TORKOL-4160 file (C-alpha; in steps of 0.2 Angstrom, whole numbers, padded with zeros to 4 digits, m for minus):
178
<pt num="1" X="0432" Y="0495" Z="0587"/>
<pt num="2" X="0432" Y="0512" Z="0578"/>
<pt num="3" X="0438" Y="0514" Z="0560"/>
<pt num="4" X="0457" Y="0514" Z="0559"/>
<pt num="5" X="0468" Y="0528" Z="0551"/>
<pt num="6" X="0480" Y="0522" Z="0535"/>
<pt num="7" X="0494" Y="0522" Z="0545"/>
<pt num="8" X="0485" Y="0509" Z="0557"/>
<pt num="9" X="0481" Y="0496" Z="0544"/>
<pt num="10" X="0495" Y="0481" Z="0544"/>
<pt num="11" X="0491" Y="0466" Z="0531"/>
<pt num="12" X="0505" Y="0452" Z="0538"/>
<pt num="13" X="0506" Y="0439" Z="0526"/>
<pt num="14" X="0511" Y="0424" Z="0530"/>
<pt num="15" X="0516" Y="0408" Z="0521"/>
<pt num="16" X="0516" Y="0393" Z="0532"/>
<pt num="17" X="0531" Y="0384" Z="0540"/>
<pt num="18" X="0539" Y="0372" Z="0534"/>
<pt num="19" X="0531" Y="0355" Z="0531"/>
<pt num="20" X="0535" Y="0336" Z="0529"/>
<pt num="21" X="0536" Y="0330" Z="0512"/>
<pt num="22" X="0520" Y="0325" Z="0504"/>
<pt num="23" X="0518" Y="0306" Z="0508"/>
<pt num="24" X="0503" Y="0296" Z="0505"/>
<pt num="25" X="0491" Y="0307" Z="0516"/>
<pt num="26" X="0481" Y="0321" Z="0508"/>
<pt num="27" X="0491" Y="0337" Z="0505"/>
<pt num="28" X="0480" Y="0346" Z="0516"/>
<pt num="29" X="0483" Y="0335" Z="0530"/>
<pt num="30" X="0502" Y="0337" Z="0530"/>
<pt num="31" X="0511" Y="0342" Z="0548"/>
<pt num="32" X="0525" Y="0355" Z="0550"/>
<pt num="33" X="0540" Y="0346" Z="0553"/>
<pt num="34" X="0552" Y="0350" Z="0570"/>
<pt num="35" X="0561" Y="0362" Z="0557"/>
<pt num="36" X="0542" Y="0370" Z="0556"/>
<pt num="37" X="0538" Y="0372" Z="0573"/>
<pt num="38" X="0551" Y="0381" Z="0579"/>
<pt num="39" X="0549" Y="0393" Z="0564"/>
<pt num="40" X="0530" Y="0396" Z="0567"/>
<pt num="41" X="0536" Y="0401" Z="0586"/>
<pt num="42" X="0550" Y="0411" Z="0581"/>
<pt num="43" X="0537" Y="0421" Z="0567"/>
<pt num="44" X="0525" Y="0425" Z="0584"/>
<pt num="45" X="0541" Y="0432" Z="0593"/>
<pt num="46" X="0546" Y="0443" Z="0578"/>
<pt num="47" X="0527" Y="0447" Z="0576"/>
<pt num="48" X="0528" Y="0454" Z="0596"/>
<pt num="49" X="0543" Y="0462" Z="0597"/>
<pt num="50" X="0537" Y="0474" Z="0583"/>
<pt num="51" X="0519" Y="0476" Z="0587"/>
<pt num="52" X="0510" Y="0467" Z="0575"/>
<pt num="53" X="0498" Y="0457" Z="0584"/>
<pt num="54" X="0483" Y="0452" Z="0574"/>
<pt num="55" X="0463" Y="0458" Z="0575"/>
<pt num="56" X="0460" Y="0446" Z="0564"/>
<pt num="57" X="0466" Y="0429" Z="0557"/>
<pt num="58" X="0462" Y="0420" Z="0542"/>
<pt num="59" X="0469" Y="0404" Z="0539"/>
<pt num="60" X="0468" Y="0391" Z="0529"/>
<pt num="61" X="0463" Y="0374" Z="0536"/>
<pt num="62" X="0476" Y="0364" Z="0530"/>
<pt num="63" X="0484" Y="0355" Z="0546"/>
<pt num="64" X="0500" Y="0364" Z="0541"/>
<pt num="65" X="0493" Y="0381" Z="0541"/>
<pt num="66" X="0483" Y="0378" Z="0557"/>
<pt num="67" X="0499" Y="0371" Z="0566"/>
<pt num="68" X="0508" Y="0386" Z="0559"/>
<pt num="69" X="0496" Y="0397" Z="0567"/>
<pt num="70" X="0497" Y="0389" Z="0583"/>
<pt num="71" X="0515" Y="0391" Z="0582"/>
<pt num="72" X="0514" Y="0409" Z="0580"/>
<pt num="73" X="0501" Y="0412" Z="0595"/>
<pt num="74" X="0513" Y="0403" Z="0608"/>
<pt num="75" X="0527" Y="0413" Z="0599"/>
<pt num="76" X="0517" Y="0430" Z="0603"/>
<pt num="77" X="0509" Y="0426" Z="0621"/>
<pt num="78" X="0520" Y="0409" Z="0629"/>
<pt num="79" X="0502" Y="0401" Z="0630"/>
<pt num="80" X="0490" Y="0394" Z="0615"/>
<pt num="81" X="0481" Y="0404" Z="0604"/>
<pt num="82" X="0465" Y="0404" Z="0614"/>
<pt num="83" X="0473" Y="0417" Z="0627"/>
<pt num="84" X="0476" Y="0431" Z="0613"/>
<pt num="85" X="0490" Y="0441" Z="0612"/>
<pt num="86" X="0491" Y="0454" Z="0624"/>
<pt num="87" X="0478" Y="0446" Z="0636"/>
<pt num="88" X="0464" Y="0448" Z="0621"/>
<pt num="89" X="0459" Y="0436" Z="0607"/>
<pt num="90" X="0461" Y="0438" Z="0589"/>
<pt num="91" X="0446" Y="0434" Z="0577"/>
<pt num="92" X="0451" Y="0418" Z="0570"/>
<pt num="93" X="0442" Y="0413" Z="0552"/>
<pt num="94" X="0447" Y="0396" Z="0545"/>
<pt num="95" X="0444" Y="0401" Z="0528"/>
<pt num="96" X="0441" Y="0384" Z="0514"/>
<pt num="97" X="0444" Y="0397" Z="0501"/>
<pt num="98" X="0461" Y="0400" Z="0507"/>
<pt num="99" X="0468" Y="0384" Z="0502"/>
<pt num="100" X="0473" Y="0380" Z="0482"/>
<pt num="101" X="0470" Y="0399" Z="0483"/>
<pt num="102" X="0471" Y="0412" Z="0469"/>
<pt num="103" X="0479" Y="0428" Z="0473"/>
<pt num="104" X="0460" Y="0436" Z="0468"/>
<pt num="105" X="0454" Y="0423" Z="0481"/>
<pt num="106" X="0464" Y="0430" Z="0494"/>
<pt num="107" X="0461" Y="0447" Z="0489"/>
<pt num="108" X="0442" Y="0443" Z="0491"/>
<pt num="109" X="0443" Y="0435" Z="0507"/>
<pt num="110" X="0453" Y="0451" Z="0514"/>
<pt num="111" X="0440" Y="0463" Z="0509"/>
<pt num="112" X="0428" Y="0452" Z="0519"/>
<pt num="113" X="0436" Y="0461" Z="0535"/>
<pt num="114" X="0429" Y="0473" Z="0545"/>
<pt num="115" X="0433" Y="0489" Z="0540"/>
<pt num="116" X="0438" Y="0493" Z="0559"/>
<pt num="117" X="0452" Y="0478" Z="0561"/>
<pt num="118" X="0469" Y="0485" Z="0561"/>
<pt num="119" X="0481" Y="0473" Z="0560"/>
<pt num="120" X="0476" Y="0456" Z="0549"/>
<pt num="121" X="0485" Y="0439" Z="0548"/>
<pt num="122" X="0483" Y="0428" Z="0532"/>
<pt num="123" X="0492" Y="0412" Z="0534"/>
<pt num="124" X="0493" Y="0402" Z="0519"/>
<pt num="125" X="0499" Y="0395" Z="0505"/>
<pt num="126" X="0511" Y="0395" Z="0489"/>
<pt num="127" X="0509" Y="0401" Z="0474"/>
<pt num="128" X="0492" Y="0410" Z="0481"/>
<pt num="129" X="0499" Y="0421" Z="0496"/>
<pt num="130" X="0519" Y="0426" Z="0483"/>
<pt num="131" X="0505" Y="0431" Z="0470"/>
<pt num="132" X="0495" Y="0441" Z="0484"/>
<pt num="133" X="0509" Y="0450" Z="0488"/>
<pt num="134" X="0515" Y="0454" Z="0472"/>
<pt num="135" X="0499" Y="0460" Z="0466"/>
<pt num="136" X="0498" Y="0472" Z="0481"/>
<pt num="137" X="0513" Y="0479" Z="0478"/>
<pt num="138" X="0522" Y="0474" Z="0461"/>
<pt num="139" X="0537" Y="0484" Z="0462"/>
<pt num="140" X="0543" Y="0478" Z="0480"/>
<pt num="141" X="0539" Y="0461" Z="0479"/>
<pt num="142" X="0551" Y="0447" Z="0481"/>
<pt num="143" X="0552" Y="0441" Z="0462"/>
<pt num="144" X="0557" Y="0423" Z="0470"/>
<pt num="145" X="0543" Y="0423" Z="0479"/>
<pt num="146" X="0539" Y="0420" Z="0499"/>
<pt num="147" X="0548" Y="0405" Z="0506"/>
<pt num="148" X="0542" Y="0394" Z="0521"/>
<pt num="149" X="0540" Y="0405" Z="0539"/>
<pt num="150" X="0542" Y="0421" Z="0528"/>
<pt num="151" X="0533" Y="0437" Z="0532"/>
<pt num="152" X="0528" Y="0452" Z="0523"/>
<pt num="153" X="0520" Y="0467" Z="0528"/>
<pt num="154" X="0509" Y="0480" Z="0517"/>
<pt num="155" X="0501" Y="0494" Z="0525"/>
<pt num="156" X="0485" Y="0496" Z="0516"/>
<pt num="157" X="0478" Y="0515" Z="0515"/>
<pt num="158" X="0461" Y="0510" Z="0514"/>
<pt num="159" X="0449" Y="0501" Z="0524"/>
<pt num="160" X="0450" Y="0483" Z="0521"/>
<pt num="161" X="0435" Y="0480" Z="0509"/>
<pt num="162" X="0443" Y="0496" Z="0497"/>
<pt num="163" X="0459" Y="0485" Z="0495"/>
<pt num="164" X="0464" Y="0485" Z="0476"/>
<pt num="165" X="0479" Y="0478" Z="0468"/>
<pt num="166" X="0495" Y="0488" Z="0467"/>
<pt num="167" X="0490" Y="0499" Z="0484"/>
<pt num="168" X="0498" Y="0490" Z="0499"/>
<pt num="169" X="0515" Y="0496" Z="0499"/>
<pt num="170" X="0526" Y="0482" Z="0507"/>
<pt num="171" X="0536" Y="0493" Z="0521"/>
<pt num="172" X="0546" Y="0475" Z="0528"/>
<pt num="173" X="0552" Y="0455" Z="0527"/>
<pt num="174" X="0557" Y="0445" Z="0538"/>
<pt num="175" X="0560" Y="0426" Z="0536"/>
<pt num="176" X="0558" Y="0416" Z="0554"/>
<pt num="177" X="0568" Y="0402" Z="0558"/>
<pt num="178" X="0570" Y="0395" Z="0575"/>
């Protein structure tokens, strides 16, 4: 990979899809609901239509975020995530630090991405992912935060290791529904 220009660097924030209500199992084991599976596939189809196929995926290890990523990958390609978008596989990192993360924790994960990566997809939870979006672009962030399967596209001008607050403008928002 060669280093990308500012126009080619894209951050896609995705709050996980709709999950089952909390029950007797641990929070990290909550599964997606039927609607969540459909919405995740719709998110992947939307990303593919807009040419936003990730080079790197950072994903919380919670079941609902892993299932969201799997549905997104299916929606992008029509095949399981091992096949990858457009015939290539993104680097997928299941990051424990993304579960119950503060925005600063998520920002640190993003800074660990190889500078040459063009598009990064972060699949995580509220309130951290909403607060991260607001940290990166306080003026354009939705004051209500991200809803389930909300996609927010940020365009950082600098390489990932140099990402700082208030430097990655939001260019697009989309709520995926299947």
